[in-house]
PDB file of the backbone (N, CA, C, O) and the ligand in Angstrom, with CONECT records:
HET     ZN  A 101       1
ATOM      1  N   MET A   1      24.938  22.360 -34.886  1.00  0.00           N
ATOM      2  CA  MET A   1      24.843  22.899 -36.506  1.00  0.00           C
ATOM      3  C   MET A   1      26.068  23.635 -36.677  1.00  0.00           C
ATOM      4  O   MET A   1      26.648  24.152 -35.722  1.00  0.00           O
ATOM      5  N   GLN A   2      26.483  23.699 -37.874  1.00  0.00           N
ATOM      6  CA  GLN A   2      27.591  24.602 -38.148  1.00  0.00           C
ATOM      7  C   GLN A   2      27.031  26.032 -38.669  1.00  0.00           C
ATOM      8  O   GLN A   2      26.175  26.246 -39.528  1.00  0.00           O
ATOM      9  N   ILE A   3      27.842  27.022 -37.816  1.00  0.00           N
ATOM     10  CA  ILE A   3      27.401  28.226 -38.357  1.00  0.00           C
ATOM     11  C   ILE A   3      28.495  28.769 -39.408  1.00  0.00           C
ATOM     12  O   ILE A   3      29.693  28.582 -39.194  1.00  0.00           O
ATOM     13  N   ILE A   4      28.034  29.453 -40.558  1.00  0.00           N
ATOM     14  CA  ILE A   4      29.085  29.826 -41.453  1.00  0.00           C
ATOM     15  C   ILE A   4      29.085  31.186 -41.605  1.00  0.00           C
ATOM     16  O   ILE A   4      28.039  31.771 -41.323  1.00  0.00           O
ATOM     17  N   LEU A   5      30.108  31.876 -42.021  1.00  0.00           N
ATOM     18  CA  LEU A   5      29.986  33.433 -42.181  1.00  0.00           C
ATOM     19  C   LEU A   5      29.966  33.531 -43.741  1.00  0.00           C
ATOM     20  O   LEU A   5      30.718  32.894 -44.478  1.00  0.00           O
ATOM     21  N   ARG A   6      28.997  34.419 -44.147  1.00  0.00           N
ATOM     22  CA  ARG A   6      28.933  34.513 -45.592  1.00  0.00           C
ATOM     23  C   ARG A   6      28.391  35.896 -46.055  1.00  0.00           C
ATOM     24  O   ARG A   6      27.630  36.588 -45.379  1.00  0.00           O
ATOM     25  N   ASN A   7      28.773  36.152 -47.034  1.00  0.00           N
ATOM     26  CA  ASN A   7      28.367  37.289 -47.809  1.00  0.00           C
ATOM     27  C   ASN A   7      27.288  37.004 -48.658  1.00  0.00           C
ATOM     28  O   ASN A   7      27.474  36.483 -49.758  1.00  0.00           O
ATOM     29  N   ILE A   8      26.086  37.327 -48.205  1.00  0.00           N
ATOM     30  CA  ILE A   8      24.886  36.773 -48.997  1.00  0.00           C
ATOM     31  C   ILE A   8      24.604  37.697 -50.011  1.00  0.00           C
ATOM     32  O   ILE A   8      23.692  37.384 -50.776  1.00  0.00           O
ATOM     33  N   MET A   9      25.180  38.770 -50.196  1.00  0.00           N
ATOM     34  CA  MET A   9      25.127  39.634 -51.385  1.00  0.00           C
ATOM     35  C   MET A   9      25.740  38.815 -52.649  1.00  0.00           C
ATOM     36  O   MET A   9      25.327  39.042 -53.787  1.00  0.00           O
ATOM     37  N   GLU A  10      26.565  38.026 -52.433  1.00  0.00           N
ATOM     38  CA  GLU A  10      27.088  37.023 -53.515  1.00  0.00           C
ATOM     39  C   GLU A  10      26.071  36.068 -54.027  1.00  0.00           C
ATOM     40  O   GLU A  10      25.835  35.949 -55.230  1.00  0.00           O
ATOM     41  N   ASP A  11      25.453  35.368 -53.064  1.00  0.00           N
ATOM     42  CA  ASP A  11      24.388  34.502 -53.498  1.00  0.00           C
ATOM     43  C   ASP A  11      23.138  35.267 -54.143  1.00  0.00           C
ATOM     44  O   ASP A  11      22.419  34.751 -54.999  1.00  0.00           O
ATOM     45  N   TYR A  12      22.972  36.489 -53.659  1.00  0.00           N
ATOM     46  CA  TYR A  12      21.711  37.113 -54.277  1.00  0.00           C
ATOM     47  C   TYR A  12      21.954  37.737 -55.561  1.00  0.00           C
ATOM     48  O   TYR A  12      21.055  38.013 -56.355  1.00  0.00           O
ATOM     49  N   VAL A  13      23.298  37.975 -55.766  1.00  0.00           N
ATOM     50  CA  VAL A  13      23.534  38.663 -57.192  1.00  0.00           C
ATOM     51  C   VAL A  13      23.539  37.390 -58.167  1.00  0.00           C
ATOM     52  O   VAL A  13      23.153  37.627 -59.312  1.00  0.00           O
ATOM     53  N   ILE A  14      23.916  36.094 -57.882  1.00  0.00           N
ATOM     54  CA  ILE A  14      23.882  35.060 -58.572  1.00  0.00           C
ATOM     55  C   ILE A  14      22.435  34.524 -58.895  1.00  0.00           C
ATOM     56  O   ILE A  14      22.173  34.029 -59.991  1.00  0.00           O
ATOM     57  N   VAL A  15      21.608  34.635 -57.990  1.00  0.00           N
ATOM     58  CA  VAL A  15      20.148  34.330 -57.945  1.00  0.00           C
ATOM     59  C   VAL A  15      19.405  35.393 -59.037  1.00  0.00           C
ATOM     60  O   VAL A  15      18.626  34.999 -59.905  1.00  0.00           O
ATOM     61  N   ILE A  16      19.749  36.680 -58.857  1.00  0.00           N
ATOM     62  CA  ILE A  16      19.034  37.697 -59.798  1.00  0.00           C
ATOM     63  C   ILE A  16      19.765  37.606 -61.216  1.00  0.00           C
ATOM     64  O   ILE A  16      19.081  37.846 -62.210  1.00  0.00           O
ATOM     65  N   LEU A  17      20.962  37.310 -61.354  1.00  0.00           N
ATOM     66  CA  LEU A  17      21.667  37.260 -62.607  1.00  0.00           C
ATOM     67  C   LEU A  17      20.942  36.021 -63.316  1.00  0.00           C
ATOM     68  O   LEU A  17      20.446  36.242 -64.420  1.00  0.00           O
ATOM     69  N   ASP A  18      20.851  34.860 -62.825  1.00  0.00           N
ATOM     70  CA  ASP A  18      20.317  33.728 -63.365  1.00  0.00           C
ATOM     71  C   ASP A  18      18.898  34.104 -63.888  1.00  0.00           C
ATOM     72  O   ASP A  18      18.480  33.725 -64.982  1.00  0.00           O
ATOM     73  N   ARG A  19      18.190  34.878 -63.020  1.00  0.00           N
ATOM     74  CA  ARG A  19      16.767  35.304 -63.545  1.00  0.00           C
ATOM     75  C   ARG A  19      16.677  36.143 -64.668  1.00  0.00           C
ATOM     76  O   ARG A  19      15.691  36.118 -65.405  1.00  0.00           O
ATOM     77  N   ILE A  20      17.774  36.988 -64.876  1.00  0.00           N
ATOM     78  CA  ILE A  20      17.592  38.102 -65.915  1.00  0.00           C
ATOM     79  C   ILE A  20      18.545  37.642 -66.967  1.00  0.00           C
ATOM     80  O   ILE A  20      18.597  38.425 -67.915  1.00  0.00           O
ATOM     81  N   LEU A  21      19.214  36.728 -67.055  1.00  0.00           N
ATOM     82  CA  LEU A  21      20.378  36.414 -67.875  1.00  0.00           C
ATOM     83  C   LEU A  21      19.945  36.367 -69.252  1.00  0.00           C
ATOM     84  O   LEU A  21      20.597  36.931 -70.131  1.00  0.00           O
ATOM     85  N   ASP A  22      18.735  35.639 -69.524  1.00  0.00           N
ATOM     86  CA  ASP A  22      18.188  35.588 -70.727  1.00  0.00           C
ATOM     87  C   ASP A  22      17.799  36.824 -71.491  1.00  0.00           C
ATOM     88  O   ASP A  22      17.755  36.866 -72.721  1.00  0.00           O
ATOM     89  N   ASN A  23      17.546  37.728 -70.769  1.00  0.00           N
ATOM     90  CA  ASN A  23      17.183  39.267 -71.007  1.00  0.00           C
ATOM     91  C   ASN A  23      18.327  40.138 -71.447  1.00  0.00           C
ATOM     92  O   ASN A  23      18.235  41.159 -72.128  1.00  0.00           O
ATOM     93  N   LEU A  24      19.521  39.538 -70.915  1.00  0.00           N
ATOM     94  CA  LEU A  24      20.787  40.385 -71.137  1.00  0.00           C
ATOM     95  C   LEU A  24      21.211  40.267 -72.403  1.00  0.00           C
ATOM     96  O   LEU A  24      21.222  39.123 -72.857  1.00  0.00           O
ATOM     97  N   ASP A  25      21.622  41.294 -73.210  1.00  0.00           N
ATOM     98  CA  ASP A  25      22.267  41.242 -74.316  1.00  0.00           C
ATOM     99  C   ASP A  25      23.988  41.015 -74.327  1.00  0.00           C
ATOM    100  O   ASP A  25      24.797  41.907 -74.582  1.00  0.00           O
ATOM    101  N   CYS A  26      24.275  39.804 -74.035  1.00  0.00           N
ATOM    102  CA  CYS A  26      25.709  39.691 -73.680  1.00  0.00           C
ATOM    103  C   CYS A  26      26.075  37.971 -73.804  1.00  0.00           C
ATOM    104  O   CYS A  26      25.237  37.082 -73.652  1.00  0.00           O
ATOM    105  N   CYS A  27      27.273  37.800 -74.060  1.00  0.00           N
ATOM    106  CA  CYS A  27      27.757  36.454 -73.970  1.00  0.00           C
ATOM    107  C   CYS A  27      27.327  35.669 -72.693  1.00  0.00           C
ATOM    108  O   CYS A  27      27.628  36.202 -71.625  1.00  0.00           O
ATOM    109  N   LYS A  28      26.668  34.482 -72.651  1.00  0.00           N
ATOM    110  CA  LYS A  28      26.207  33.715 -71.667  1.00  0.00           C
ATOM    111  C   LYS A  28      27.120  32.666 -71.200  1.00  0.00           C
ATOM    112  O   LYS A  28      26.699  31.816 -70.416  1.00  0.00           O
ATOM    113  N   CYS A  29      28.494  32.651 -71.667  1.00  0.00           N
ATOM    114  CA  CYS A  29      29.176  31.608 -71.156  1.00  0.00           C
ATOM    115  C   CYS A  29      29.449  31.580 -69.637  1.00  0.00           C
ATOM    116  O   CYS A  29      29.061  32.517 -68.939  1.00  0.00           O
ATOM    117  N   GLU A  30      30.103  30.533 -69.113  1.00  0.00           N
ATOM    118  CA  GLU A  30      30.280  30.647 -67.640  1.00  0.00           C
ATOM    119  C   GLU A  30      31.152  31.704 -67.072  1.00  0.00           C
ATOM    120  O   GLU A  30      30.940  32.342 -66.041  1.00  0.00           O
ATOM    121  N   LYS A  31      32.399  31.828 -68.070  1.00  0.00           N
ATOM    122  CA  LYS A  31      33.354  33.017 -67.783  1.00  0.00           C
ATOM    123  C   LYS A  31      32.595  34.290 -67.678  1.00  0.00           C
ATOM    124  O   LYS A  31      32.673  34.967 -66.653  1.00  0.00           O
ATOM    125  N   CYS A  32      31.804  34.678 -68.773  1.00  0.00           N
ATOM    126  CA  CYS A  32      31.347  36.098 -68.864  1.00  0.00           C
ATOM    127  C   CYS A  32      30.240  35.943 -67.524  1.00  0.00           C
ATOM    128  O   CYS A  32      30.285  36.870 -66.716  1.00  0.00           O
ATOM    129  N   ARG A  33      29.493  35.094 -67.317  1.00  0.00           N
ATOM    130  CA  ARG A  33      28.401  35.102 -66.396  1.00  0.00           C
ATOM    131  C   ARG A  33      29.088  35.445 -64.920  1.00  0.00           C
ATOM    132  O   ARG A  33      28.609  36.203 -64.077  1.00  0.00           O
ATOM    133  N   LEU A  34      30.260  34.739 -64.825  1.00  0.00           N
ATOM    134  CA  LEU A  34      30.920  35.292 -63.538  1.00  0.00           C
ATOM    135  C   LEU A  34      31.487  36.534 -63.539  1.00  0.00           C
ATOM    136  O   LEU A  34      31.536  37.225 -62.522  1.00  0.00           O
ATOM    137  N   ASP A  35      31.987  36.925 -64.761  1.00  0.00           N
ATOM    138  CA  ASP A  35      32.682  38.197 -64.796  1.00  0.00           C
ATOM    139  C   ASP A  35      31.647  39.278 -64.543  1.00  0.00           C
ATOM    140  O   ASP A  35      31.948  40.261 -63.866  1.00  0.00           O
ATOM    141  N   ILE A  36      30.440  39.129 -65.064  1.00  0.00           N
ATOM    142  CA  ILE A  36      29.360  39.912 -64.774  1.00  0.00           C
ATOM    143  C   ILE A  36      28.995  39.982 -63.355  1.00  0.00           C
ATOM    144  O   ILE A  36      28.675  41.101 -62.956  1.00  0.00           O
ATOM    145  N   ALA A  37      28.975  38.959 -62.461  1.00  0.00           N
ATOM    146  CA  ALA A  37      28.588  38.828 -61.156  1.00  0.00           C
ATOM    147  C   ALA A  37      29.782  39.548 -60.227  1.00  0.00           C
ATOM    148  O   ALA A  37      29.595  40.223 -59.215  1.00  0.00           O
ATOM    149  N   SER A  38      30.965  39.240 -60.807  1.00  0.00           N
ATOM    150  CA  SER A  38      32.118  39.942 -59.817  1.00  0.00           C
ATOM    151  C   SER A  38      32.135  41.418 -59.879  1.00  0.00           C
ATOM    152  O   SER A  38      32.329  42.192 -58.942  1.00  0.00           O
ATOM    153  N   TYR A  39      31.839  41.771 -61.464  1.00  0.00           N
ATOM    154  CA  TYR A  39      31.727  43.305 -61.688  1.00  0.00           C
ATOM    155  C   TYR A  39      30.757  44.008 -60.779  1.00  0.00           C
ATOM    156  O   TYR A  39      31.056  44.998 -60.111  1.00  0.00           O
ATOM    157  N   ALA A  40      29.482  43.387 -60.799  1.00  0.00           N
ATOM    158  CA  ALA A  40      28.192  44.102 -60.113  1.00  0.00           C
ATOM    159  C   ALA A  40      28.736  43.816 -58.593  1.00  0.00           C
ATOM    160  O   ALA A  40      28.691  44.788 -57.839  1.00  0.00           O
ATOM    161  N   LEU A  41      29.185  42.734 -58.127  1.00  0.00           N
ATOM    162  CA  LEU A  41      29.539  42.645 -56.717  1.00  0.00           C
ATOM    163  C   LEU A  41      30.439  43.574 -56.068  1.00  0.00           C
ATOM    164  O   LEU A  41      30.290  44.022 -54.931  1.00  0.00           O
ATOM    165  N   ASN A  42      31.602  43.891 -57.053  1.00  0.00           N
ATOM    166  CA  ASN A  42      32.558  45.054 -56.457  1.00  0.00           C
ATOM    167  C   ASN A  42      32.052  46.186 -56.420  1.00  0.00           C
ATOM    168  O   ASN A  42      32.710  47.082 -55.891  1.00  0.00           O
ATOM    169  N   ARG A  43      30.733  46.477 -56.971  1.00  0.00           N
ATOM    170  CA  ARG A  43      29.978  47.742 -56.886  1.00  0.00           C
ATOM    171  C   ARG A  43      28.806  47.896 -56.044  1.00  0.00           C
ATOM    172  O   ARG A  43      28.113  48.911 -55.979  1.00  0.00           O
ATOM    173  N   LEU A  44      28.627  46.747 -55.367  1.00  0.00           N
ATOM    174  CA  LEU A  44      27.564  46.656 -54.463  1.00  0.00           C
ATOM    175  C   LEU A  44      27.943  46.513 -53.083  1.00  0.00           C
ATOM    176  O   LEU A  44      28.953  45.819 -52.971  1.00  0.00           O
ATOM    177  N   PRO A  45      27.488  46.923 -52.024  1.00  0.00           N
ATOM    178  CA  PRO A  45      27.751  46.688 -50.677  1.00  0.00           C
ATOM    179  C   PRO A  45      27.678  45.269 -50.416  1.00  0.00           C
ATOM    180  O   PRO A  45      26.827  44.547 -50.936  1.00  0.00           O
ATOM    181  N   SER A  46      28.769  44.773 -49.429  1.00  0.00           N
ATOM    182  CA  SER A  46      28.664  43.499 -49.064  1.00  0.00           C
ATOM    183  C   SER A  46      27.793  43.287 -48.042  1.00  0.00           C
ATOM    184  O   SER A  46      27.590  44.261 -47.317  1.00  0.00           O
ATOM    185  N   LYS A  47      27.186  42.209 -47.774  1.00  0.00           N
ATOM    186  CA  LYS A  47      26.304  41.925 -46.648  1.00  0.00           C
ATOM    187  C   LYS A  47      26.556  40.618 -45.959  1.00  0.00           C
ATOM    188  O   LYS A  47      26.150  39.579 -46.480  1.00  0.00           O
ATOM    189  N   TYR A  48      27.150  40.608 -44.913  1.00  0.00           N
ATOM    190  CA  TYR A  48      27.607  39.399 -44.282  1.00  0.00           C
ATOM    191  C   TYR A  48      26.637  39.120 -43.001  1.00  0.00           C
ATOM    192  O   TYR A  48      26.203  39.907 -42.160  1.00  0.00           O
ATOM    193  N   VAL A  49      26.457  37.737 -43.154  1.00  0.00           N
ATOM    194  CA  VAL A  49      25.693  37.057 -41.946  1.00  0.00           C
ATOM    195  C   VAL A  49      26.351  35.807 -41.441  1.00  0.00           C
ATOM    196  O   VAL A  49      27.122  35.120 -42.112  1.00  0.00           O
ATOM    197  N   ALA A  50      25.995  35.572 -40.236  1.00  0.00           N
ATOM    198  CA  ALA A  50      26.387  34.357 -39.644  1.00  0.00           C
ATOM    199  C   ALA A  50      25.064  33.585 -39.656  1.00  0.00           C
ATOM    200  O   ALA A  50      24.023  33.927 -39.095  1.00  0.00           O
ATOM    201  N   THR A  51      25.257  32.592 -40.321  1.00  0.00           N
ATOM    202  CA  THR A  51      24.106  31.689 -40.536  1.00  0.00           C
ATOM    203  C   THR A  51      24.384  30.280 -40.686  1.00  0.00           C
ATOM    204  O   THR A  51      25.569  29.948 -40.711  1.00  0.00           O
ATOM    205  N   THR A  52      23.288  29.198 -40.814  1.00  0.00           N
ATOM    206  CA  THR A  52      23.686  28.014 -41.030  1.00  0.00           C
ATOM    207  C   THR A  52      23.289  27.748 -42.500  1.00  0.00           C
ATOM    208  O   THR A  52      22.388  28.478 -42.913  1.00  0.00           O
ATOM    209  N   GLN A  53      23.812  26.802 -43.406  1.00  0.00           N
ATOM    210  CA  GLN A  53      23.527  26.559 -44.667  1.00  0.00           C
ATOM    211  C   GLN A  53      22.172  26.614 -44.871  1.00  0.00           C
ATOM    212  O   GLN A  53      21.689  27.348 -45.734  1.00  0.00           O
ATOM    213  N   GLY A  54      21.471  25.864 -44.116  1.00  0.00           N
ATOM    214  CA  GLY A  54      19.932  25.695 -44.256  1.00  0.00           C
ATOM    215  C   GLY A  54      19.144  27.136 -44.243  1.00  0.00           C
ATOM    216  O   GLY A  54      18.173  27.328 -44.975  1.00  0.00           O
ATOM    217  N   GLU A  55      19.585  27.998 -43.463  1.00  0.00           N
ATOM    218  CA  GLU A  55      18.938  29.148 -43.184  1.00  0.00           C
ATOM    219  C   GLU A  55      19.298  30.285 -44.349  1.00  0.00           C
ATOM    220  O   GLU A  55      18.756  31.388 -44.411  1.00  0.00           O
ATOM    221  N   LEU A  56      20.281  29.813 -45.225  1.00  0.00           N
ATOM    222  CA  LEU A  56      20.747  30.886 -46.164  1.00  0.00           C
ATOM    223  C   LEU A  56      19.637  31.310 -47.196  1.00  0.00           C
ATOM    224  O   LEU A  56      19.525  32.500 -47.490  1.00  0.00           O
ATOM    225  N   MET A  57      18.850  30.398 -47.726  1.00  0.00           N
ATOM    226  CA  MET A  57      17.777  30.794 -48.544  1.00  0.00           C
ATOM    227  C   MET A  57      16.886  31.723 -47.945  1.00  0.00           C
ATOM    228  O   MET A  57      16.469  32.703 -48.562  1.00  0.00           O
ATOM    229  N   THR A  58      16.510  31.408 -46.534  1.00  0.00           N
ATOM    230  CA  THR A  58      15.556  32.277 -45.957  1.00  0.00           C
ATOM    231  C   THR A  58      15.969  33.758 -45.839  1.00  0.00           C
ATOM    232  O   THR A  58      15.179  34.688 -45.997  1.00  0.00           O
ATOM    233  N   LYS A  59      17.365  33.901 -45.528  1.00  0.00           N
ATOM    234  CA  LYS A  59      18.089  35.113 -45.420  1.00  0.00           C
ATOM    235  C   LYS A  59      17.933  35.840 -46.810  1.00  0.00           C
ATOM    236  O   LYS A  59      17.774  37.056 -46.913  1.00  0.00           O
ATOM    237  N   LEU A  60      17.997  34.953 -47.871  1.00  0.00           N
ATOM    238  CA  LEU A  60      18.137  35.692 -49.228  1.00  0.00           C
ATOM    239  C   LEU A  60      16.683  36.385 -49.483  1.00  0.00           C
ATOM    240  O   LEU A  60      16.564  37.399 -50.171  1.00  0.00           O
ATOM    241  N   CYS A  61      15.643  35.755 -48.883  1.00  0.00           N
ATOM    242  CA  CYS A  61      14.199  36.102 -49.106  1.00  0.00           C
ATOM    243  C   CYS A  61      13.993  37.452 -48.360  1.00  0.00           C
ATOM    244  O   CYS A  61      12.989  38.117 -48.618  1.00  0.00           O
ATOM    245  N   GLU A  62      14.987  37.923 -47.358  1.00  0.00           N
ATOM    246  CA  GLU A  62      14.819  39.053 -46.594  1.00  0.00           C
ATOM    247  C   GLU A  62      15.213  40.135 -47.251  1.00  0.00           C
ATOM    248  O   GLU A  62      15.032  41.233 -46.724  1.00  0.00           O
ATOM    249  N   PHE A  63      15.814  40.036 -48.501  1.00  0.00           N
ATOM    250  CA  PHE A  63      16.048  41.265 -49.254  1.00  0.00           C
ATOM    251  C   PHE A  63      14.571  42.048 -49.600  1.00  0.00           C
ATOM    252  O   PHE A  63      13.472  41.500 -49.682  1.00  0.00           O
ATOM    253  N   ASP A  64      14.840  43.302 -49.756  1.00  0.00           N
ATOM    254  CA  ASP A  64      13.605  43.982 -50.235  1.00  0.00           C
ATOM    255  C   ASP A  64      13.625  44.372 -51.538  1.00  0.00           C
ATOM    256  O   ASP A  64      14.678  44.453 -52.172  1.00  0.00           O
ATOM    257  N   ASN A  65      12.541  44.625 -52.000  1.00  0.00           N
ATOM    258  CA  ASN A  65      12.336  44.890 -53.350  1.00  0.00           C
ATOM    259  C   ASN A  65      13.222  46.050 -54.019  1.00  0.00           C
ATOM    260  O   ASN A  65      13.678  45.984 -55.161  1.00  0.00           O
ATOM    261  N   GLY A  66      13.386  47.061 -53.184  1.00  0.00           N
ATOM    262  CA  GLY A  66      14.160  48.298 -53.707  1.00  0.00           C
ATOM    263  C   GLY A  66      15.655  47.633 -53.907  1.00  0.00           C
ATOM    264  O   GLY A  66      16.261  47.950 -54.930  1.00  0.00           O
ATOM    265  N   PHE A  67      16.210  46.825 -53.078  1.00  0.00           N
ATOM    266  CA  PHE A  67      17.475  46.197 -53.221  1.00  0.00           C
ATOM    267  C   PHE A  67      17.567  45.401 -54.541  1.00  0.00           C
ATOM    268  O   PHE A  67      18.572  45.400 -55.252  1.00  0.00           O
ATOM    269  N   GLU A  68      16.364  44.685 -54.820  1.00  0.00           N
ATOM    270  CA  GLU A  68      16.584  43.902 -56.254  1.00  0.00           C
ATOM    271  C   GLU A  68      16.591  44.864 -57.205  1.00  0.00           C
ATOM    272  O   GLU A  68      17.305  44.556 -58.159  1.00  0.00           O
ATOM    273  N   THR A  69      16.046  45.942 -57.299  1.00  0.00           N
ATOM    274  CA  THR A  69      16.159  46.984 -58.364  1.00  0.00           C
ATOM    275  C   THR A  69      17.598  47.277 -58.647  1.00  0.00           C
ATOM    276  O   THR A  69      18.203  47.154 -59.712  1.00  0.00           O
ATOM    277  N   GLN A  70      18.080  47.743 -57.329  1.00  0.00           N
ATOM    278  CA  GLN A  70      19.717  48.124 -57.395  1.00  0.00           C
ATOM    279  C   GLN A  70      20.532  47.051 -57.805  1.00  0.00           C
ATOM    280  O   GLN A  70      21.506  47.387 -58.477  1.00  0.00           O
ATOM    281  N   VAL A  71      20.400  45.901 -57.589  1.00  0.00           N
ATOM    282  CA  VAL A  71      21.177  44.630 -58.071  1.00  0.00           C
ATOM    283  C   VAL A  71      21.084  44.604 -59.391  1.00  0.00           C
ATOM    284  O   VAL A  71      22.065  44.621 -60.135  1.00  0.00           O
ATOM    285  N   MET A  72      19.602  44.548 -59.860  1.00  0.00           N
ATOM    286  CA  MET A  72      19.481  44.561 -61.403  1.00  0.00           C
ATOM    287  C   MET A  72      20.229  45.605 -62.258  1.00  0.00           C
ATOM    288  O   MET A  72      20.890  45.350 -63.264  1.00  0.00           O
ATOM    289  N   ALA A  73      20.053  46.663 -61.777  1.00  0.00           N
ATOM    290  CA  ALA A  73      20.835  47.743 -62.354  1.00  0.00           C
ATOM    291  C   ALA A  73      22.228  47.744 -62.509  1.00  0.00           C
ATOM    292  O   ALA A  73      22.741  48.166 -63.545  1.00  0.00           O
ATOM    293  N   SER A  74      22.972  47.251 -61.448  1.00  0.00           N
ATOM    294  CA  SER A  74      24.332  46.761 -61.367  1.00  0.00           C
ATOM    295  C   SER A  74      24.700  45.669 -62.347  1.00  0.00           C
ATOM    296  O   SER A  74      25.752  45.636 -62.985  1.00  0.00           O
ATOM    297  N   LEU A  75      23.717  44.773 -62.400  1.00  0.00           N
ATOM    298  CA  LEU A  75      24.109  43.536 -63.420  1.00  0.00           C
ATOM    299  C   LEU A  75      23.851  44.063 -64.696  1.00  0.00           C
ATOM    300  O   LEU A  75      24.717  43.816 -65.535  1.00  0.00           O
ATOM    301  N   THR A  76      22.858  44.743 -65.069  1.00  0.00           N
ATOM    302  CA  THR A  76      22.803  45.235 -66.455  1.00  0.00           C
ATOM    303  C   THR A  76      24.038  46.136 -67.038  1.00  0.00           C
ATOM    304  O   THR A  76      24.530  46.036 -68.162  1.00  0.00           O
ATOM    305  N   LEU A  77      24.404  47.016 -66.027  1.00  0.00           N
ATOM    306  CA  LEU A  77      25.589  47.794 -66.379  1.00  0.00           C
ATOM    307  C   LEU A  77      26.807  46.717 -66.503  1.00  0.00           C
ATOM    308  O   LEU A  77      27.594  46.833 -67.442  1.00  0.00           O
ATOM    309  N   ALA A  78      26.929  45.875 -65.738  1.00  0.00           N
ATOM    310  CA  ALA A  78      28.110  44.897 -65.623  1.00  0.00           C
ATOM    311  C   ALA A  78      27.959  44.176 -66.898  1.00  0.00           C
ATOM    312  O   ALA A  78      29.043  43.997 -67.454  1.00  0.00           O
ATOM    313  N   ALA A  79      26.926  43.703 -67.533  1.00  0.00           N
ATOM    314  CA  ALA A  79      26.790  43.092 -68.625  1.00  0.00           C
ATOM    315  C   ALA A  79      27.159  43.805 -69.912  1.00  0.00           C
ATOM    316  O   ALA A  79      27.614  43.232 -70.902  1.00  0.00           O
ATOM    317  N   ASN A  80      26.898  45.235 -69.803  1.00  0.00           N
ATOM    318  CA  ASN A  80      27.311  46.062 -71.054  1.00  0.00           C
ATOM    319  C   ASN A  80      28.689  46.154 -70.986  1.00  0.00           C
ATOM    320  O   ASN A  80      29.306  46.102 -72.050  1.00  0.00           O
ATOM    321  N   VAL A  81      29.419  46.307 -69.737  1.00  0.00           N
ATOM    322  CA  VAL A  81      30.790  46.340 -69.864  1.00  0.00           C
ATOM    323  C   VAL A  81      31.627  45.137 -70.288  1.00  0.00           C
ATOM    324  O   VAL A  81      32.684  45.172 -70.919  1.00  0.00           O
ATOM    325  N   ILE A  82      30.917  43.973 -69.792  1.00  0.00           N
ATOM    326  CA  ILE A  82      31.643  42.780 -70.189  1.00  0.00           C
ATOM    327  C   ILE A  82      31.348  42.416 -71.779  1.00  0.00           C
ATOM    328  O   ILE A  82      32.155  41.785 -72.462  1.00  0.00           O
ATOM    329  N   LYS A  83      30.353  42.798 -72.163  1.00  0.00           N
ATOM    330  CA  LYS A  83      29.987  42.619 -73.551  1.00  0.00           C
ATOM    331  C   LYS A  83      31.064  43.191 -74.425  1.00  0.00           C
ATOM    332  O   LYS A  83      31.664  42.588 -75.315  1.00  0.00           O
ATOM    333  N   LYS A  84      31.250  44.620 -73.993  1.00  0.00           N
ATOM    334  CA  LYS A  84      32.407  45.265 -74.895  1.00  0.00           C
ATOM    335  C   LYS A  84      33.798  44.828 -74.635  1.00  0.00           C
ATOM    336  O   LYS A  84      34.615  45.027 -75.534  1.00  0.00           O
ATOM    337  N   ASN A  85      34.214  44.222 -73.461  1.00  0.00           N
ATOM    338  CA  ASN A  85      35.355  43.784 -73.043  1.00  0.00           C
ATOM    339  C   ASN A  85      35.332  42.004 -72.735  1.00  0.00           C
ATOM    340  O   ASN A  85      35.818  41.533 -71.706  1.00  0.00           O
ATOM    341  N   PRO A  86      34.805  41.314 -73.611  1.00  0.00           N
ATOM    342  CA  PRO A  86      34.868  40.013 -73.089  1.00  0.00           C
ATOM    343  C   PRO A  86      36.294  39.370 -72.794  1.00  0.00           C
ATOM    344  O   PRO A  86      37.243  39.693 -73.509  1.00  0.00           O
ATOM    345  N   LYS A  87      36.436  38.588 -71.894  1.00  0.00           N
ATOM    346  CA  LYS A  87      37.770  38.210 -71.357  1.00  0.00           C
ATOM    347  C   LYS A  87      38.225  36.892 -72.051  1.00  0.00           C
ATOM    348  O   LYS A  87      39.006  36.087 -71.544  1.00  0.00           O
ATOM    349  N   HIS A  88      37.652  36.775 -73.246  1.00  0.00           N
ATOM    350  CA  HIS A  88      38.012  35.708 -74.101  1.00  0.00           C
ATOM    351  C   HIS A  88      37.955  35.862 -75.559  1.00  0.00           C
ATOM    352  O   HIS A  88      37.357  36.870 -75.934  1.00  0.00           O
ATOM    353  N   ASP A  89      38.373  35.199 -76.347  1.00  0.00           N
ATOM    354  CA  ASP A  89      38.154  35.580 -77.826  1.00  0.00           C
ATOM    355  C   ASP A  89      36.877  35.603 -78.359  1.00  0.00           C
ATOM    356  O   ASP A  89      36.073  34.752 -77.979  1.00  0.00           O
ATOM    357  N   VAL A  90      36.525  36.516 -79.255  1.00  0.00           N
ATOM    358  CA  VAL A  90      35.277  36.615 -79.477  1.00  0.00           C
ATOM    359  C   VAL A  90      34.609  35.324 -80.264  1.00  0.00           C
ATOM    360  O   VAL A  90      33.401  35.131 -80.401  1.00  0.00           O
ATOM    361  N   THR A  91      35.628  34.530 -80.723  1.00  0.00           N
ATOM    362  CA  THR A  91      35.061  33.295 -81.385  1.00  0.00           C
ATOM    363  C   THR A  91      34.806  32.326 -80.592  1.00  0.00           C
ATOM    364  O   THR A  91      34.317  31.299 -81.065  1.00  0.00           O
ATOM    365  N   ASP A  92      35.103  32.438 -79.084  1.00  0.00           N
ATOM    366  CA  ASP A  92      34.786  31.530 -78.217  1.00  0.00           C
ATOM    367  C   ASP A  92      33.431  31.567 -77.763  1.00  0.00           C
ATOM    368  O   ASP A  92      32.949  30.633 -77.123  1.00  0.00           O
ATOM    369  N   GLU A  93      32.787  32.608 -78.064  1.00  0.00           N
ATOM    370  CA  GLU A  93      31.394  32.875 -77.592  1.00  0.00           C
ATOM    371  C   GLU A  93      30.343  31.745 -77.811  1.00  0.00           C
ATOM    372  O   GLU A  93      30.146  31.328 -78.952  1.00  0.00           O
ATOM    373  N   ARG A  94      29.769  31.319 -76.909  1.00  0.00           N
ATOM    374  CA  ARG A  94      28.800  30.267 -76.697  1.00  0.00           C
ATOM    375  C   ARG A  94      29.387  28.825 -77.109  1.00  0.00           C
ATOM    376  O   ARG A  94      28.689  27.818 -76.990  1.00  0.00           O
TER     377      ARG A  94
HETATM  378 ZN    ZN A 101      31.753  34.560 -72.710  1.00  0.00          ZN2+
END
C-alpha cells in the first residue's frame, strides 16, 4: 500500500470551507474559494501525516472541536479579506 506524506490541514480547511461557504458573505467562485483557503492555510499551523489515501478521512476526523473553531475563525477572516480585495474584476463575480 502506498504511503503518502500529506498536510492534512489543507484537506481540513477545504472540508470546513465547503461546510460554511453558504454562510460567508463573499464571492463564491472557484478562484475566491481557493484564495480564502490559501489565506487561512498560511495563517494556520501545518499538520503533516504519513498515511495511506484510504486513511486520510479517518485522520481528518481526529481533529478536535476546538480546532474546528480556530479553522472557522481563520476562514471567516480570510473571506472578509478576499471580499475586499477580490483577485479578479468585480464583474466576474459568480
Ligand atoms: Zn470570485
